[in-house]
C-alpha distance (Angstrom), angle and dihedral (degrees) to the residues before:
residue distance angle dihedral
M1 . . .
T2 3.77 . .
I3 3.78 121.2 .
K4 3.76 115.5 -152.3
L5 3.80 127.9 -171.9
L6 3.81 116.0 -156.8
A7 3.79 117.2 -167.7
I8 3.78 134.8 175.7
G9 3.81 115.3 -125.8
K10 3.76 133.0 5.2
T11 3.78 128.1 -78.3
D12 3.81 111.5 -114.1
N13 3.80 100.3 -177.0
K14 3.82 108.5 93.7
H15 3.83 92.3 -155.6
L16 3.80 91.6 55.0
I17 3.81 90.2 46.0
Q18 3.83 90.3 53.7
L19 3.81 92.6 49.4
I20 3.81 93.4 45.8
E21 3.81 89.2 50.5
E22 3.81 91.0 48.2
Y23 3.81 93.7 54.1
T24 3.80 91.8 40.4
N25 3.81 89.0 55.9
R26 3.81 91.7 46.4
L27 3.81 90.2 51.9
K28 3.80 91.6 57.9
H29 3.82 88.2 75.0
Y30 3.80 90.2 63.4
I31 3.78 110.7 29.3
K32 3.77 143.9 -6.8
F33 3.81 105.0 -85.7
E34 3.80 128.7 -176.5
L35 3.80 129.8 -172.6
D36 3.80 112.4 -158.2
I37 3.80 118.6 -173.8
I38 3.78 118.2 -158.2
P39 3.82 109.4 -153.2
D40 3.80 119.2 -112.9
I41 3.78 114.2 -94.9
K42 3.79 113.2 -103.9
N43 3.81 123.3 -125.8
T44 3.80 96.2 16.3
K45 3.82 88.9 161.5
N46 3.79 87.1 75.5
L47 3.82 93.1 51.2
S48 3.79 131.4 77.3
Q49 3.80 117.8 -128.7
E50 3.80 89.3 -103.0
Q51 3.81 92.2 50.7
Q52 3.79 90.3 49.1
K53 3.83 91.3 51.1
Q54 3.82 89.8 48.3
K55 3.80 93.0 51.2
E56 3.83 92.9 45.8
G57 3.80 88.8 46.6
E58 3.79 91.0 55.4
F59 3.82 90.1 52.9
I60 3.82 91.9 47.4
L61 3.80 93.9 48.4
A62 3.82 90.9 47.2
K63 3.83 88.9 59.5
L64 3.81 93.6 55.5
S65 3.77 130.0 87.7
P66 3.82 120.9 -147.4
T67 3.81 94.0 -103.5
D68 3.83 96.3 49.2
H69 3.80 115.3 120.3
L70 3.81 104.3 -138.3
I71 3.83 123.4 -152.2
L72 3.80 119.1 179.4
L73 3.78 124.7 -147.6
D74 3.78 97.9 -135.1
E75 3.81 134.9 157.3
R76 3.82 89.7 -125.1
G77 3.79 93.1 52.4
K78 3.78 132.2 112.1
R79 3.79 118.2 -80.2
F80 3.77 123.7 -134.2
T81 3.76 136.9 -171.9
S82 3.80 111.7 -128.3
V83 3.81 90.9 -103.4
A84 3.82 92.3 49.2
F85 3.81 89.9 48.3
A86 3.83 89.3 52.0
D87 3.81 89.1 51.0
E88 3.81 89.9 49.6
L89 3.81 91.2 52.4
Q90 3.80 89.7 48.9
K91 3.82 90.2 52.7
K92 3.80 90.2 51.3
M93 3.82 90.9 50.5
N94 3.82 91.0 46.7
A95 3.82 89.1 51.5
G96 3.80 88.4 61.3
L97 3.79 97.4 -118.3
K98 3.77 112.2 176.0
T99 3.82 97.6 -155.8
L100 3.79 129.3 13.7
V101 3.81 110.9 -164.6
F102 3.80 123.8 -163.6
V103 3.80 114.9 -166.9
I104 3.79 130.3 -158.2
G105 3.79 107.3 -164.6
G106 3.75 132.0 -156.1
P107 3.80 127.5 -80.7
Y108 3.82 94.4 -74.7
G109 3.78 99.4 45.0
F110 3.79 127.5 -118.8
S111 3.78 136.9 -32.2
Q112 3.80 117.8 -110.9
Q113 3.81 89.8 -108.4
V114 3.81 90.3 60.0
Y115 3.83 91.6 47.3
D116 3.82 88.9 50.4
K117 3.82 91.9 53.5
A118 3.83 94.8 47.7
Y119 3.79 124.5 100.4
G120 3.80 92.7 -158.1
K121 3.77 149.5 -18.3
I122 3.80 130.3 -123.3
S123 3.80 126.7 -158.9
F124 3.78 124.6 -163.5
S125 3.79 97.2 -165.5
D126 3.79 147.3 -25.3
M127 3.78 85.1 -105.4
T128 3.78 122.2 86.3
F129 3.80 119.3 -117.7
S130 3.78 129.4 -173.5
H131 3.78 115.0 -94.8
Q132 3.78 88.1 -118.8
M133 3.82 92.9 57.1
I134 3.80 93.1 46.4
R135 3.80 88.6 58.9
L136 3.78 89.4 60.6
F137 3.81 92.4 43.9
I138 3.82 95.2 52.8
V139 3.81 94.6 44.4
E140 3.81 90.7 48.8
Q141 3.81 91.8 47.4
I142 3.80 92.2 50.3
Y143 3.80 88.7 50.8
R144 3.81 90.6 46.7
A145 3.81 89.8 50.2
F146 3.79 91.8 56.6
T147 3.80 92.5 48.2
I148 3.82 88.2 51.3
L149 3.80 91.7 49.4
R150 3.81 90.1 50.6
N151 3.82 94.1 43.9
E152 3.78 90.9 -121.0
P153 3.81 120.4 160.2
Y154 3.82 99.8 -107.4
H155 3.81 100.8 93.4
H156 3.80 120.3 55.4
Q157 3.79 123.8 -157.8
């Protein structure tokens, strides 16, 4: 299985970039992992929130293949403990999925077309985090999940 992370907009903070790269490199020991950044939309001042979501949605959907299993990072999504998230990843691998795609949308969320294509939603918290920080959180949690599945001494109960 390949795990892909799609995200809207680049990360500007060099410390976050370093940490994301560190966990991305660690993940390569466990699974094929890809980080795909969709550039920010230009001239958003001229677009309504709905128009911006539509445009971002078109870019997200264009990056997907028909067999991709799409999971959205969304404030209204399901919450997991790290162990439960590891179990969920194991179930997806056992199901024989070719590509599992996590998506971090833009500042206003996702278009309805993206919601319609998704198989699920995950939430990290009731609190709001920057899209740049969530990138680090999801990559670290995927790494943590694989260390849990392999009984390696990274996660402590």
